[in-house]
N, C-alpha and C positions, 0 to 999 in steps of 0.2 A: 354605847354600852354593849358589851359582849357577855352573854350568859351561856352556861353549859349544862346539859343534862346527860346522864348515862343512857345508852340505848339509841333507838332511831326516832324518838319523838322529841321535837324541839320544845324548849320552855315556852309556854303560851303567853307569858306576860313579863313585864320588866322586873317582876319580883319572883318569877319562877326559876327553878333550877338553881345554879350556883353562879355567882358573879365571878367572871374571869378578869375583866378589866374595864375601866372607864377610859376611853381613848378619844382623842380630838381629831377632827377632820383636817386635811385629807389623810386617809389610812389605806394602804395597799395590802398589808398583811400584819398578822400578830402571832407571836409564838406563845403557846400555852405549855408551861412546865409542870402543871399539876395533874398530869394524866399518867396512866400505867400502860405497860406493853400489852398487846393483844386484847384491846378493849375497844368498844364502839361508843362514840359520843356524838351528840348533835348540838351544834352551836346556833344561837339566835343573836342577830345584830339588831338592836333597837336604836335607830337614829332619832335624836331629839334636839330641839333648840333650847335657847336660854330660858324661854318662857315655859318650858316643860311640855311642849307639844311633841308627841311621839308618832313617828311614821310607822307604817306597817312593817312587821318584822321580815327579815331575810334570814334564811337558815341553810345550814349545810351539815351533812352527816359524814363522819370520817371514822376509820378504824386504824388504830395505831399498830405499828409493826412489832415484830419480835425484838426484844431487848438483846443487844450483843452479850454473849456469854462471857463470864469472867472465870477462866479455868482455875480450879483450886482442888486440893485434896478433898475427898469425901470419906468421912469416918463412919464405919459400920460395925454393928455388934447386935447380939440378940438373935431371936428366931425369926425366920421369914414366915410370913403368913399367906403368901400368894406367889405365883410364878413371877420371877424377877429377872431382869436383864441389866447387866452392868456394861456400859459402853464408854469409849474414851471421849464422848462429846462433853465438853465443858468440865471435864474431870482429869486432873493430872495423874491421880492415883487413888485407888480405893484402899483405905487403911483399915486393917482388921485389928481393932483395939482389944477385943476379947472374942470368945467363941461365937461364930455365926452358925446357927443350926439350920440345916435344910431338912425339914421333916417330911413325913410320908405325904405323897401327892403334890409336892412342890418341886419345881425345877428352877435352878439358878443357872442362867446362861451368861457366860462371860464372853463378850464379843471380841472380834479381831481388833488388835491394837490397844486393848485395855491393859493397864498396869495395876497390879495388886501388890500391896506390901503387907507383910505379916509383922505386927508389932509385938504380940504376945501369943495369941492363940489363933488358929485358922478356922477352917470350915469343918463341921461335923455333919455327916450325911447319914441320917437314920434310915431304917428299912423303908423302902418305897420312895425315898427322896432321890434326886438326880442332880448332879453338877455337870454342866457341859462347858468345856473350854473350846470355843469355836474360832481358833486362830487360822491364819492363812500363812503361806510361805512368805509373803511380802509384809504381813502385819501379824506376827505371832502374839498370843496372849503372854505377857511377861509377869511372872510372879517372883518376888524376891523379899529379902529382909528389909525391915524399916530403915536401917542405917545405910542402905545402898543408894547412893546419890546419882548413880550412872543412868538411871531411868526415873522419870517422874519428879526429878528435882530433889531438893533438900527438904523432904517432907517432915522431918522431925526437928528441923531448925537448929541443928548442932554444928553447922558450918561444913566445909569440905571434909570428907572422910575417906580413909583408905578402904577401897572395896573389899580387900581381904579381911579387914576387921569386921565387916558387916555380916559375917556368917552367924546364923541364928540357930540356937538349939530348939527349934520349933518345927511343927508340921504345918503343911498347907491344907491338905485334905485328909481327914480321918474318916474312914468308911466304917460305920457300925451297922452294917447291913444294907447301906445305900449303894448307889451306882455312880460311876464316873466315866464320862466320855470325853477324851481330850485329844485334840489334833492340833499340831503346830503350836505347842506350848513351850515356853522357855522358862523353866523353873530353876532359880538360882539361889545359892547361899543359904539353903535350908537343910539342916541335917536330916530331917524326915520329910521330904517333899510329899510323899503319899504313904499312908498307912491303912491297911485293910485288916481289921481285927478278926479274931477267931470266932466267928458266928455266921449264921446264915447270911450269905453275901449276895449282892446283886452283880451287875455287869461291871467289869473293869476293862475298858478299851483305851489304850494309849498308843497313838501313832504319830510318827513324824515329829517327835518332840525332843527337847534337849533338857538334861538334868545335869547341873554343874555345881560343885562345891569346891571353892578354890583352895581350901586347906582343912585338915581335920580340926575338930573342936573337942574340948573337954566337956563331955556330957555326963553329969552324975558320977564323976570320978573316972570315967572311961574315955579314952581318946578315940573318937569315932570319925570316919569319913561320912559323907552323905549316904543315905540308904533309902531306896525305894522298896518298901516292905509290904508284900502282899501275903497276908496270913489268912487268906480265905477269899474266894471269888467264885461266883456261880457260872459266869460266862464272860466272853470277851476275847481280846487279843492284845498282845504287846508287840508292836512291829515298827521297824524303821526308826528306832530312837537312838540318840547319842547320849552316852554317859561319861562325864568328865569328873573324876574324883568322887563318883557316886556309885555305890554298889546296888545290885539288883538281887533281892532275896525273895524266894518263893516258898511258901509253906501252905500246903493244902490249897493250891491254886492251879488247877490243871487246865490252863488255857494256852493257846499257841503263843510261843515266845520266839521271835524270829528277827533277823536282820538288825540286831543290836550292835552298836559300835561302842567300845570302851577305850578311853584314853586316860592315862595317869590314874588308874584305878587298880590297886592290888586286890586280889581275890574279888573280881568283879561280879561273879554270879554264884549264889548259894541256893541250893535246892534241898529241901528236907521235908519230912513228914508227908511224902507222896508215895502212892503205890503204883503210879503209872507216869513215867517221864517221857512218854513217846511224843508229847506235844512240844518238848523243849528241843529245838533244833540247834546244833552246834556245827560250825564250819571253821576249821583252822583257828581255834582260839589262840591268841598270842599275848594278851595283856596279863601282867602280873605273874608272880612265881607259881601261883596255883589258880589257874583261870576258872576252875569249876570245883565247887565244894558240894559233895553229896552226903547227906546224913540219912542212912537207911535204917536207923533204929525204929523198930516197930513196924517195918514194912514187910508185908507178906509176899507181895509179887512186885518185881521190878522189871520194867521194860524200857529200853532206850531205843529211840529211832535210829535207823542206820544212817 
């Protein structure tokens, strides 16, 4: 008779613990399928004869190993209540079903190699909240539309889809006073990958990242390309990024903007509602018929870096 108890104390009698099996001699081993991963159990073997005489027990304590992970999409929504990290471990993609709010005092870190798909709404980062996209050159953080099957698999179950059709009239990060730190991010097929609203803003730092929108989309009656819109930021830097079919628009966001590459993007850079443009560095702009749009209405002093 084999009996089992949770923990490191063996069942003390033939009626203690839980019966695992009644087995016949000789027996070299037995497999117990009634346990869970990462748990400790102690087994007791009570040998007995046909007359019911029972020998002294023999026991052994074992700890089960980790269960192999089953990679699958993870659906997220609602407000975070504590610092959170999303990783690619056992997760094919994080699906944003509705707005995920990052409130004051909370940091959301998205680790290298993680895939995020926007189904309807993205992240809203309020004042004091922080989102960190911590990608690497070898393993960027990939953010895309739900219908994009090229990464993370067919997460919406609609079968193979044309990647160009997967453009979404959605935003990934909406900063309502919060902060964003992104490095080596690959943000695709979203008309508004990042929006910073007109209000007291935190840090906006985006480096060594790619923003791509394969084709314009009809958004509210207007045909639009992708647009990285920063309508307010307190500090940060925009450096070393590549924009494909995605415009960069700065409004009241006087932070360094440098080493940006634009391809297939008419009117790639728009700057307005600034009174100091010295932090915007331009070098031989070539993309589009009008590579730089300046709106100086309401500007009292205008300075451009040499």
